[in-house]
Each structure stands twice: as C-alpha cells, then as structure tokens.
C-alpha positions in Angstrom: -112.9 -60.1 -157.6 -111.2 -62.0 -154.6 -110.6 -65.7 -154.3 -112.4 -67.3 -150.9 -109.9 -69.8 -149.6 -111.2 -73.2 -148.9 -111.4 -74.4 -144.5 -108.7 -76.9 -145.6 -106.3 -74.3 -147.5 -106.9 -71.8 -144.5 -105.8 -74.9 -142.0 -103.2 -75.8 -144.6 -101.9 -72.1 -144.3 -102.7 -71.9 -140.5 -100.4 -75.0 -139.7 -97.4 -73.5 -142.1 -97.5 -70.7 -140.0 -97.3 -72.3 -136.1 -94.6 -74.8 -137.7 -93.1 -71.7 -138.7 -93.5 -70.0 -135.4 -92.5 -73.3 -133.4 -89.1 -73.6 -135.7 -88.2 -70.0 -134.7 -89.3 -70.6 -130.8 -87.0 -73.7 -130.3 -84.1 -72.0 -132.4 -84.4 -68.7 -130.2 -84.7 -71.2 -127.2 -81.6 -72.9 -128.4 -79.7 -69.5 -129.1 -80.8 -68.8 -125.6 -80.3 -72.0 -123.5 -77.5 -71.1 -121.0 -74.2 -73.0 -121.1 -73.5 -76.1 -119.1 -72.0 -74.4 -115.9 -68.9 -76.0 -115.4 -67.6 -73.8 -111.7 -69.6 -71.9 -109.5 -68.6 -68.3 -110.1 -69.3 -66.3 -106.9 -69.0 -62.8 -106.7 -67.6 -61.2 -103.8 -65.7 -58.6 -101.8 -62.2 -59.1 -101.2 -62.0 -58.0 -97.2 -65.0 -58.0 -95.8 -65.3 -60.3 -92.9 -67.1 -62.3 -91.7 -69.0 -62.2 -95.0 -65.8 -62.9 -97.8 -62.5 -62.3 -98.1 -59.6 -63.7 -101.0 -59.0 -66.5 -98.6 -62.3 -68.0 -98.2 -62.7 -67.3 -95.0 -66.3 -65.9 -94.7 -69.5 -66.8 -94.4 -70.2 -66.6 -97.9 -67.5 -68.4 -99.2 -67.9 -71.5 -96.8 -72.3 -71.4 -97.8 -70.3 -71.3 -101.4 -68.4 -74.3 -100.7 -71.6 -76.3 -99.5 -73.3 -75.5 -103.0 -70.4 -76.3 -105.1 -70.3 -79.6 -103.5 -73.7 -80.3 -103.6 -73.5 -79.2 -107.8 -70.0 -81.5 -108.0 -68.3 -77.9 -109.2 -65.5 -76.0 -108.4 -65.7 -72.8 -106.5 -64.0 -69.7 -108.2 -64.6 -66.0 -106.8 -64.3 -62.7 -108.8 -63.3 -60.2 -106.2 -64.8 -56.3 -106.2 -65.1 -54.0 -103.0 -68.7 -53.7 -102.0 -68.5 -50.3 -101.7 -68.1 -49.1 -105.0 -71.1 -50.3 -106.9 -70.6 -53.9 -106.3 -73.3 -55.4 -108.8 -72.7 -53.4 -111.8 -68.8 -54.0 -111.8 -69.5 -58.3 -110.5 -73.0 -59.7 -111.2 -73.7 -57.4 -114.0 -70.4 -56.9 -115.6 -70.0 -58.2 -119.3 -67.4 -57.0 -121.8 -68.1 -57.4 -125.2 -66.9 -61.0 -126.1 -67.0 -62.5 -122.9 -68.8 -64.1 -120.7 -70.1 -62.3 -117.2 -67.4 -63.1 -114.3 -69.6 -64.3 -111.4 -73.2 -65.6 -111.3 -74.6 -65.5 -107.8 -74.0 -62.7 -104.8 -74.8 -64.9 -101.7 -75.5 -62.1 -99.3 -78.5 -59.6 -100.6 -80.7 -58.2 -98.2 -84.4 -59.0 -99.0 -86.3 -56.1 -101.2 -83.1 -55.2 -102.6 -83.6 -54.4 -106.3 -80.6 -52.6 -107.7 -80.1 -54.8 -110.6 -80.7 -58.0 -108.7 -83.3 -60.8 -109.0 -83.3 -61.6 -104.9 -83.9 -65.3 -103.9 -85.9 -66.8 -101.2 -83.9 -66.0 -98.2 -81.8 -68.5 -95.8 -81.8 -66.2 -92.5 -82.9 -63.2 -90.6 -80.4 -60.8 -88.6 -80.7 -57.2 -87.0 -78.5 -54.8 -85.9 -77.1 -54.9 -82.4 -75.6 -53.2 -79.3 -72.1 -54.4 -78.4 -70.1 -53.1 -75.4 -67.6 -54.7 -72.9 -68.1 -56.2 -69.7 -66.1 -55.0 -66.4 -66.9 -51.3 -67.8 -69.3 -50.4 -65.6 -72.4 -51.9 -67.6 -72.1 -55.5 -66.2 -75.8 -55.0 -64.6 -77.1 -54.3 -68.5 -78.6 -57.8 -69.8 -80.9 -56.5 -72.2 -81.5 -53.6 -74.1 -84.2 -51.9 -72.0 -81.8 -52.1 -69.3 -79.5 -50.1 -70.9 -82.0 -47.7 -71.6 -83.2 -47.4 -68.0 -79.8 -46.1 -66.9 -79.4 -43.3 -65.2 -79.1 -40.0 -67.7 -75.7 -39.4 -65.8 -74.4 -42.8 -66.9 -75.8 -42.5 -70.6 -74.6 -39.2 -71.3 -71.5 -40.6 -70.6 -70.8 -43.2 -73.0 -69.0 -43.0 -76.6 -71.3 -45.2 -78.7 -69.8 -46.2 -82.4 -72.2 -46.4 -85.2 -71.7 -46.1 -89.1 -72.9 -42.9 -90.8 -76.1 -43.4 -92.9 -77.3 -46.4 -91.0 -80.1 -47.2 -88.6 -77.9 -47.4 -86.1 -77.8 -43.1 -85.8 -81.3 -43.3 -86.1 -81.9 -45.7 -83.0 -79.8 -43.1 -81.3 -81.5 -40.1 -81.9 -85.1 -42.0 -81.3 -84.0 -42.5 -77.5 -82.4 -38.8 -76.9 -78.9 -40.2 -77.9 -77.6 -38.5 -80.6 -75.1 -36.5 -79.0 -73.4 -39.9 -77.8 -72.6 -41.2 -81.1 -69.2 -41.5 -82.5 -69.7 -41.6 -86.2 -67.2 -44.1 -88.8 -67.5 -43.8 -92.2 -69.3 -46.6 -94.2 -67.6 -45.8 -97.3 -63.8 -45.7 -96.8 -61.6 -45.1 -99.4 -58.8 -47.6 -97.7 -59.0 -51.1 -99.4 -57.1 -52.8 -95.7 -60.6 -50.9 -94.1 -62.8 -53.5 -92.6 -66.2 -53.2 -91.1 -65.4 -55.1 -87.7 -62.7 -52.4 -87.2 -65.3 -50.5 -84.9 -65.9 -53.5 -82.7 -62.0 -55.4 -83.1 -59.9 -52.0 -82.5 -62.1 -49.2 -81.2 -64.7 -50.9 -78.9 -62.0 -53.0 -77.5 -59.2 -50.9 -77.0 -61.4 -48.5 -74.9 -61.6 -45.7 -77.7 -65.6 -46.4 -77.4 -67.8 -47.3 -74.9 -70.3 -49.5 -76.8 -70.8 -49.8 -80.6 -74.3 -50.4 -82.6 -73.7 -52.4 -85.8 -75.1 -55.3 -88.0 -75.7 -58.2 -86.3 -73.1 -60.3 -88.0 -70.6 -58.1 -87.6 -71.5 -57.4 -84.0 -71.3 -61.3 -83.6 -68.4 -62.4 -85.3 -66.0 -60.0 -84.1 -67.4 -60.0 -80.3 -66.3 -63.6 -80.6 -62.7 -62.5 -82.1 -62.0 -60.3 -79.2 -61.1 -62.4 -76.2 -60.2 -59.8 -73.4 -62.4 -57.8 -72.3 -64.9 -59.8 -73.3 -67.9 -58.4 -75.3 -71.7 -58.7 -75.0 -73.8 -58.7 -78.0 -77.7 -57.3 -77.6 -80.0 -57.7 -80.9 -82.6 -54.9 -81.1 -85.3 -54.6 -82.5 -87.5 -52.9 -85.1 -89.2 -50.0 -84.0 -92.3 -48.5 -85.8 -90.5 -46.4 -89.0 -87.0 -47.6 -88.0 -86.1 -51.1 -89.5 -83.6 -53.1 -87.9 -83.9 -56.3 -88.8 -83.9 -58.3 -92.1 -84.0 -61.1 -94.4 -80.8 -61.9 -96.1 -80.8 -63.8 -99.4 -79.4 -64.4 -102.7 -79.0 -63.2 -106.0 -78.6 -63.5 -109.6 -79.1 -61.8 -112.5 -82.9 -61.4 -114.0 -83.8 -63.0 -116.3 -82.3 -66.5 -115.1 -85.0 -68.3 -113.7 -83.9 -71.7 -113.7 -80.4 -70.9 -112.1 -82.7 -68.6 -109.7 -85.2 -71.8 -109.0 -81.6 -74.4 -108.9 -80.2 -71.7 -106.0 -83.4 -71.7 -103.9 -83.2 -75.4 -104.0 -79.7 -75.4 -102.6 -81.0 -73.3 -100.0 -84.4 -75.0 -99.0 -82.1 -78.3 -99.4 -79.1 -77.3 -97.1 -80.4 -74.9 -94.8 -79.2 -77.1 -92.0 -75.7 -76.5 -93.2 -76.3 -73.2 -93.4 -77.7 -72.4 -90.2 -74.5 -74.2 -88.7 -72.3 -72.2 -90.3 -74.2 -69.0 -89.3 -74.0 -70.1 -85.7 -70.3 -71.0 -85.7 -69.4 -67.2 -87.1 -71.8 -66.0 -84.0 -74.3 -64.4 -86.2 -77.5 -63.2 -84.1 -80.2 -64.7 -85.8 -83.7 -63.6 -85.3 -87.1 -64.2 -86.0 -90.5 -62.3 -87.0 -90.9 -61.0 -83.3 -88.3 -58.8 -84.1 -89.9 -57.0 -86.7 -91.8 -53.7 -86.1 -95.1 -53.9 -84.7 -98.0 -53.0 -87.0 -100.0 -49.9 -86.3 
C-alpha cells in the first residue's frame, strides 16, 4: 500500500525542485550572457557609397562613429559585398570556436526578414528621378510636370534604371518602359558601385534621366558639379512601393543589444539626421506611401 505524503513533505519537495530549477536557470543564464563589448563591430559593404566603404566615407560609417562615441567603444568593420548573401556572410557568419565577425548592420529596410532582427526605423526615403539642367528639361520642377511632357519629348528620353528595382515598374506604369536603359544590379565587378549610373553615364550624356534609390540619387547628384542635376522624389502608387523606412539589423535572440541600438537611434536622432542631410538624402514623410484603396 502506498504511503501518503504529508503537506509538509510535499511542500519541501516542491521547494527543492524549485530551487534546483532556479539554480539551473541561473547557470543557463550565466552561460548565455553575452560577453562585455570591447568594440562596436559593424558589418559593411567595402564599396557601396553613399552607405559605406573601406575608407569610412559613407553614411553608415558616420553613424557607426556616432554610436561608437556614445558607447565609448572603438568601431571596427567586417567587409563583404552586399550583393552576395550579405547577411549570411557577415552578421550570421560564425566558424566553430570563433566569434561572430560583426554585430550590427546599419542599413536594413523595415520589413526585411532574411535572418535579421530589425530595429525601429531612423529615416524614410524613396526612389527618385534624376536629370540634368540645360538638356531640355529645365521647365520640369515636379514629377507631374515630367509626366506631362509631350509624347514626342517623352519618347526621346533614355532613362537608366537598375534591373529588378521598382524603377522599371514605374516606367511601365507610365508607358515609358521602352525608354528604359537597364543596368545590372548584381554585378560581379568589385569596382562597380551603384552611383555610376549618375556620376558617369548621366553626367556624361549617355542618359537623359535615371531613377534610383533616393540616397544614391541625392549623394551622387551632389558630387556631379557639371551639369547640375535635379532630384525629384517619387511617391509610391497603389501596388507599387517606392518609399521605404530604413532601420538597423542585429541577430535574432540578442534582445538587450537590439534595445540598446534602438536607444541609440532615439538619443542620437538629431546627429543621424544631420549626417543624412549632409549626404543629400531625400528624406520624405508618410505622405509618400501609396494611398489606401
């Protein structure tokens, strides 16, 4: 016959189990606690101005330096071309017995879900139309004015766009697809950079206009001294997203680090915006989102 357990014995047994679980939890937590940071390790593309390069000349380099100063940590970079499985080969790259080479990606679009825990956004930009002054488009001051040009004028324009970008869809929406001059987004040449379409081909007259991501448009339009270039931000349309909120990315599971990064975004927002403006980034508000049906 089984012996009944007294309430006192049951209580002791429960407390013993609880103590054991607490000890185990404490041990696991101690094992999982991240080591103290001795540097701010940033994942970057080595040749991707206006965002980053190995000389530290990009927007993301400047923001990383602001964060490093706030954290009182030196900033180091791990470089890998962004076009080639960037997240897998940087933020999530880890060999047995070694640490991750970097802990943060400074530029990630909100909604990006390829192995990255995305922070709160720190700016919104959009694709932009870029064209030179003095080449027959001087009266164009808005996107609507551009689209209102006569059919003959519009048909004569050569408009550069990167393949697999929303720019091609925008041309199609406005019956300008035949005007498009496609450029490869995935180029194996390590010396190729996204601003070439503006800084070289548009500036040299090989193109009449280009449609590129806003930060690229603004930065390289500033760098071209002659001819003067006009940058017109494009609004999203129903079924065609052109504006994006940009955030930062950390590894999944690093909740405290993510919270710390978001705290830096909030506390250093004024400095971040100063950097973005200095690089000519066309920052837009929520009015650039596609209208709801």
